[in-house]
Phi, psi and omega in degrees: 000132180262134182288134179266145184237131180226144169288154180298148179290154178060026182296333180269009167287150178305142177281320184229133184232120180056036179082004182233155181290143185271108179296340180283347170265096190299321182292318175304313178294320174302311183295314181303313184291321184291314180294320178303323183285316191250008188299334174287351187238338185228132178238354178237130187238113184271130190256105174066128186284126178042066181296334186263012176298135177227152178286336184223113181301338181301333176305326184290347180294340183261354194285347177289341182233336184242150179285138170299138181259168176301319178298328181276325184269070189291337174272352176259318179082018175210180179276176173298327176296320180292324179292322175300321179293320175302318175299315182299307179301317178299320180290319182294316177295319182291319179291335174294320180278329184210107179298347180263356184298144177244141180257129180243142171298157192272056178065058180281159180238341185244125181301330181281345167290317174302316177305315179295319180297325181283343181272325193250153171271185173271013179291115177298347180268068175078008178070022180286151174284140177207181179296325179279337184231074197274343192230149170283177181301339179304332184281355192240015174220148180254336189225134179270098181252132182225170175243146181211136172228134184282007186304329182253021175241099185301146176122196181271183178302332175293320173299314179300314179293326171303317180297330177298318181276334175293327175298318178299317181295325176296318176295320181293325179292327176292322175294320179296317180299329182270359181071024183263133174305136181295144177260160172294158185247146175215153182226120182255003170208118172210137185195161175218143184275150176276006173226136176276115186236151174054034178077004182267161179295151179163174184138163181298309179294317178307308188296315183293319180292317180301316178306308185290323180295316180287321182286323178297308181295319182298319178293320180301325185262018167069028163303142172302318177180171177215142184236129182280142171251105031207172181296316189230145171302155179227247180286119181286152182086003177234130187307313183292341178276357187238027185249004189293153171276348173230152169297160189310127183257356191299332184255012183284147178274338179209153183296336179295339184274356179299138179248122175296143170281172175306319178294320175300321176296316180299315181298316179296320176303303185296317180291328178285314178294327182259014184305125176065023178274171175232152177294148180230076187302316177302319173295325175298315179297321183291342180292327176064040185298131178286179188297333184267014180222144171245132181212132183228136186252145179225154178250121182282164184299334177270013178076005171286161179264146169230147186223135176249127185216154177197160175282130184252128173200144178270154179149206183242003183234182184243039185263009183299143173214144184210147168256135184227117176269099181280124181286113179190155171247018182256153171264145184228162166253129182263127179246133172283171183299336183252021183295338179289339176264320181277334182076013188246158173203165184244122181284137179226138180236143178288157171230125179060035174082011181224138173250113183280122182240126171258104188264154170237188180291342177276116187296152172238155177241118177259133185233126177305136180284000000 
């Protein structure tokens, strides 16, 4: 059975009437009640999952000039004008419940969908500006939230990670071309399979290295956040079923029986060592990493430094190697990707103001002693 998708009824009723939510706009009332209930715990509200999902990507080729249609947007069930309307209603209702609420796009994937959103209003008559529909979609979202999977980006994890940020840059280019201020970025789905399937990238090393490379750089480049897809493995032999941070949990009797996957071990290592850290762009620049190295600096809550580094190379394998003389007078403990499991690290001390590192494609995390 195929799931049918419909936009909420009465979406074009006013969201707010005389300073109060309009119960005849069902979506507005739902958003208002939801934000009112959870505003002390949630401040970013993602509106509709993957509204630009299409059954045939060729549809997207027209979106730089033509509006995405209801027939194309099968997971949304409405046109681009309707999605702009949903954003508008969501923002008005959310702000009535919480003046600090932020509206995020619903995990979009296509830059030209954003282009259309920035061109059109919520006017069902062609998205034209009018007294009742004065603003394009640019007025109704605060955060550019997207989804990314490297399955369609050939190459190794460096190529996949570069694709993650190339997507960000493509969205940024659309906003710049439209004269719209750039928004903060967030990603609510990113993942890679632990098995290479159907000629697509993947593998145990691929997934764990991709995780660390994407999440370290995303934090370094001030993303609001990124969420890995998915918590648990599912159907073997299917890419999205082999992205879990845990081995399949469906038959477990208790959560304590859950077994982390290799990707989950890497995630725990990175997130434990960088817990509550903040990006340090000046320190990253001061590292002076050469072209064959990626290195990002962070400041821990106790003011110690942490650095994530690896040998960078494009291609199809994980054989990259590079030597990096890190300029520092500090001693560090070097943690491999699995140190959260092994409990081990290697102490390193500089000589003559340099800390020599022989790096591979597998990232390491250095934590100041």
